[in-house]
Structures are given as C-alpha cells and as structure tokens.
MDTraj code that builds the backbone (N, CA, C; nanometers):
import mdtraj as md
import numpy as np

residues = "UNK UNK UNK UNK UNK UNK UNK UNK UNK UNK UNK UNK UNK UNK UNK UNK UNK UNK UNK UNK UNK UNK UNK UNK UNK UNK UNK UNK UNK UNK UNK UNK UNK UNK UNK UNK UNK UNK UNK UNK UNK UNK UNK UNK UNK UNK UNK UNK UNK UNK UNK UNK UNK UNK UNK UNK UNK UNK UNK UNK UNK UNK UNK UNK UNK UNK UNK UNK UNK".split()
xyz = np.array([
    [1.2521, 1.9194, -2.3043],
    [1.3931, 1.8887, -2.3048],
    [1.4290, 1.8195, -2.4360],
    [1.5434, 1.8567, -2.4870],
    [1.5984, 1.7866, -2.6023],
    [1.7417, 1.7505, -2.5681],
    [1.7923, 1.6487, -2.6304],
    [1.9279, 1.6047, -2.6025],
    [1.9988, 1.5591, -2.7277],
    [2.1312, 1.5612, -2.7177],
    [2.2152, 1.5176, -2.8289],
    [2.3360, 1.4472, -2.7703],
    [2.3730, 1.3332, -2.8292],
    [2.4880, 1.2559, -2.7806],
    [2.5819, 1.2262, -2.8954],
    [2.7119, 1.2399, -2.8692],
    [2.8159, 1.2068, -2.9668],
    [2.9187, 1.1201, -2.8964],
    [2.9911, 1.0434, -2.9746],
    [3.0978, 0.9656, -2.9143],
    [3.1410, 0.8499, -3.0004],
    [3.2445, 0.7829, -2.9496],
    [3.2928, 0.6629, -3.0146],
    [3.2779, 0.5483, -2.9144],
    [3.3508, 0.4412, -2.9311],
    [3.3354, 0.3251, -2.8451],
    [3.3732, 0.3474, -2.6999],
    [3.4652, 0.4401, -2.6705],
    [3.5118, 0.4588, -2.5332],
    [3.4647, 0.5877, -2.4670],
    [3.4422, 0.6904, -2.5432],
    [3.4080, 0.8207, -2.4862],
    [3.2800, 0.8737, -2.5498],
    [3.1863, 0.9119, -2.4655],
    [3.0608, 0.9713, -2.5122],
    [3.0384, 1.1029, -2.4375],
    [2.9800, 1.1976, -2.5049],
    [2.9410, 1.3239, -2.4432],
    [2.7993, 1.3554, -2.4873],
    [2.7185, 1.4069, -2.3939],
    [2.5849, 1.4486, -2.4333],
    [2.5490, 1.5791, -2.3653],
    [2.4549, 1.6468, -2.4291],
    [2.4044, 1.7727, -2.3760],
    [2.2518, 1.7685, -2.3840],
    [2.1891, 1.8164, -2.2797],
    [2.0439, 1.8257, -2.2742],
    [2.0074, 1.9700, -2.2432],
    [1.9042, 2.0190, -2.3074],
    [1.8597, 2.1557, -2.2834],
    [1.7086, 2.1618, -2.3001],
    [1.6482, 2.2549, -2.2294],
    [1.5049, 2.2689, -2.2428],
    [1.4505, 2.3848, -2.1623],
    [1.3222, 2.4041, -2.1772],
    [1.2506, 2.5118, -2.1105],
    [1.1571, 2.4490, -2.0069],
    [1.1526, 2.5078, -1.8897],
    [1.0623, 2.4636, -1.7839],
    [0.9611, 2.5751, -1.7621],
    [0.8337, 2.5395, -1.7696],
    [0.7281, 2.6386, -1.7524],
    [0.6487, 2.6049, -1.6275],
    [0.6401, 2.7004, -1.5369],
    [0.5591, 2.6872, -1.4168],
    [0.4332, 2.7699, -1.4406],
    [0.3216, 2.7006, -1.4620],
    [0.1985, 2.7713, -1.4956],
    [0.1202, 2.8160, -1.3725],
    [0.1303, 2.7400, -1.2624],
    [0.0534, 2.7745, -1.1437],
    [0.1118, 2.6991, -1.0260],
    [0.1168, 2.7620, -0.9132],
    [0.1651, 2.6925, -0.7943],
    [0.0815, 2.7332, -0.6742],
    [0.0737, 2.6449, -0.5779],
    [-0.0001, 2.6743, -0.4564],
    [0.0599, 2.5945, -0.3421],
    [0.0370, 2.6409, -0.2238],
    [0.0820, 2.5740, -0.1022],
    [-0.0342, 2.5683, -0.0053],
    [-0.0358, 2.4667, 0.0775],
    [-0.1390, 2.4549, 0.1789],
    [-0.0736, 2.4003, 0.3051],
    [-0.0995, 2.4638, 0.4176],
    [-0.0444, 2.4149, 0.5430],
    [-0.0288, 2.5250, 0.6455],
    [0.0428, 2.4930, 0.7514],
    [0.0676, 2.5858, 0.8611],
    [0.2140, 2.5798, 0.9013],
    [0.2655, 2.6911, 0.9525],
    [0.3974, 2.6980, 1.0147],
    [0.3801, 2.7627, 1.1510],
    [0.4793, 2.7483, 1.2360],
    [0.4724, 2.8104, 1.3680],
    [0.5376, 2.9475, 1.3658],
    [0.4731, 3.0446, 1.4313],
    [0.5334, 3.1775, 1.4421],
    [0.6289, 3.1785, 1.5613],
    [0.6812, 3.2960, 1.5965],
    [0.7797, 3.3053, 1.7051],
    [0.7218, 3.2728, 1.8415],
    [0.5885, 3.2780, 1.8551],
    [0.5226, 3.2420, 1.9805],
    [0.4708, 3.0970, 1.9759],
    [0.5142, 3.0209, 1.8746],
    [0.4752, 2.8812, 1.8577],
    [0.3260, 2.8614, 1.8336],
    [0.2639, 2.9607, 1.7698],
    [0.1238, 2.9492, 1.7286],
    [0.1213, 2.9172, 1.5797],
    [0.0266, 2.8336, 1.5345],
    [0.0206, 2.8017, 1.3912],
    [-0.0259, 2.9214, 1.3085],
    [0.0413, 2.9412, 1.1967],
    [0.0068, 3.0466, 1.1010],
    [-0.0144, 2.9796, 0.9658],
    [-0.1264, 3.0091, 0.9009],
    [-0.1578, 2.9476, 0.7726],
    [-0.0669, 3.0005, 0.6621],
    [-0.0179, 2.9090, 0.5774],
    [0.0574, 2.9488, 0.4577],
    [-0.0210, 2.9113, 0.3319],
    [-0.1491, 2.8822, 0.3475],
    [-0.2318, 2.8402, 0.2348],
    [-0.2474, 2.9540, 0.1352],
    [-0.2270, 2.9248, 0.0094],
    [-0.2397, 3.0247, -0.0961],
    [-0.3805, 3.0834, -0.0961],
    [-0.3891, 3.2144, -0.1048],
    [-0.5179, 3.2816, -0.1096],
    [-0.5641, 3.3337, 0.0250],
    [-0.5061, 3.2876, 0.1340],
    [-0.5414, 3.3390, 0.2664],
    [-0.4661, 3.4704, 0.2871],
    [-0.5319, 3.5670, 0.3462],
    [-0.4682, 3.6977, 0.3649],
    [-0.4078, 3.7085, 0.5045],
    [-0.3344, 3.8150, 0.5275],
    [-0.2733, 3.8487, 0.6560],
    [-0.1727, 3.7439, 0.7036],
    [-0.0978, 3.6874, 0.6130],
    [0.0039, 3.5900, 0.6501],
    [0.1407, 3.6424, 0.6091],
    [0.2360, 3.6481, 0.7024],
    [0.3705, 3.6924, 0.6641],
    [0.4425, 3.5890, 0.5786],
    [0.3895, 3.4665, 0.5731],
    [0.4508, 3.3588, 0.4962],
    [0.3729, 3.3287, 0.3692],
    [0.2991, 3.4243, 0.3201],
    [0.2082, 3.4033, 0.2071],
    [0.2827, 3.3556, 0.0831],
    [0.2435, 3.2404, 0.0298],
    [0.2919, 3.1939, -0.0987],
    [0.2025, 3.2541, -0.2059],
    [0.2610, 3.2878, -0.3176],
    [0.1849, 3.3524, -0.4233],
    [0.1771, 3.2613, -0.5447],
    [0.0636, 3.2681, -0.6122],
    [0.0536, 3.1991, -0.7399],
    [0.1384, 3.2764, -0.8401],
    [0.1910, 3.2060, -0.9384],
    [0.2783, 3.2747, -1.0322],
    [0.2868, 3.1994, -1.1636],
    [0.3406, 3.2663, -1.2591],
    [0.3754, 3.2061, -1.3868],
    [0.5232, 3.2352, -1.4075],
    [0.5993, 3.1327, -1.4397],
    [0.7420, 3.1521, -1.4565],
    [0.7982, 3.0647, -1.5667],
    [0.9126, 3.1049, -1.6165],
    [0.9822, 3.0295, -1.7197],
    [1.1269, 3.0131, -1.6749],
    [1.1778, 2.8928, -1.6879],
    [1.3169, 2.8667, -1.6548],
    [1.3833, 2.7895, -1.7672],
    [1.5134, 2.7924, -1.7692],
    [1.5904, 2.7214, -1.8702],
    [1.6835, 2.6237, -1.7999],
    [1.6972, 2.5056, -1.8559],
    [1.7823, 2.4046, -1.7963],
    [1.8782, 2.3513, -1.9019],
    [2.0053, 2.3389, -1.8638],
    [2.1071, 2.2845, -1.9522],
    [2.1910, 2.1878, -1.8705],
    [2.2197, 2.0720, -1.9272],
    [2.3037, 1.9745, -1.8582],
    [2.3949, 1.9040, -1.9571],
    [2.5132, 1.8699, -1.9101],
    [2.6082, 1.7951, -1.9916],
    [2.6580, 1.6755, -1.9128],
    [2.7017, 1.5731, -1.9834],
    [2.7641, 1.4590, -1.9177],
    [2.8663, 1.3971, -2.0112],
    [2.9641, 1.3331, -1.9508],
    [3.0690, 1.2634, -2.0241],
    [3.0759, 1.1217, -1.9705],
    [3.0829, 1.0254, -2.0588],
    [3.0843, 0.8847, -2.0191],
    [3.2088, 0.8201, -2.0792],
    [3.2875, 0.7587, -1.9925],
    [3.4054, 0.6844, -2.0361],
    [3.3796, 0.5378, -2.0057],
    [3.3839, 0.4543, -2.1068],
    [3.3591, 0.3118, -2.0837],
    [3.4763, 0.2266, -2.1244],
])
top = md.Topology()
chain = top.add_chain()
for i, resn in enumerate(residues, 1):
    res = top.add_residue(resn, chain, resSeq=i)
    for name in ("N", "CA", "C"):
        top.add_atom(name, md.element.get_by_symbol(name[0]), res)
traj = md.Trajectory(xyz[None], top)
C-alpha cells in the first residue's frame, strides 16, 4: 500500500492504493450437511461438496478519505 495526503489547515484529502497478493490459502474444519452429519471442509480432503481450494490471487485496493478539522 502507498498513500498520499494533501491539504491545508482545515481540509485534508488522502488516497491509498496497493496490491494484495494471496499466495496460499487453506481451511480446516467441519460443517453439517442436510442430514446434520459432519462433513469435512479441510483443504486436500476429497469427496467434499464444500471443498476449499488452494489458490493464488491478486487483488487491488483503493481508498480515499476527507478530513475536515
């Protein structure tokens, strides 16, 4: 993230922007199916309708704010 702020004594504005990188993700646990039986959602386990997958992703984030003092 990088940011920049401008302003005078009463009004300030800033903007922040950056890149978010998700290199790896995993989940571990159980959820209940429609018959109230536990089903594993642990990454790497097969035969699960709730299977979480490992992934690589990139996201972008931008934010602005205004400050009046």
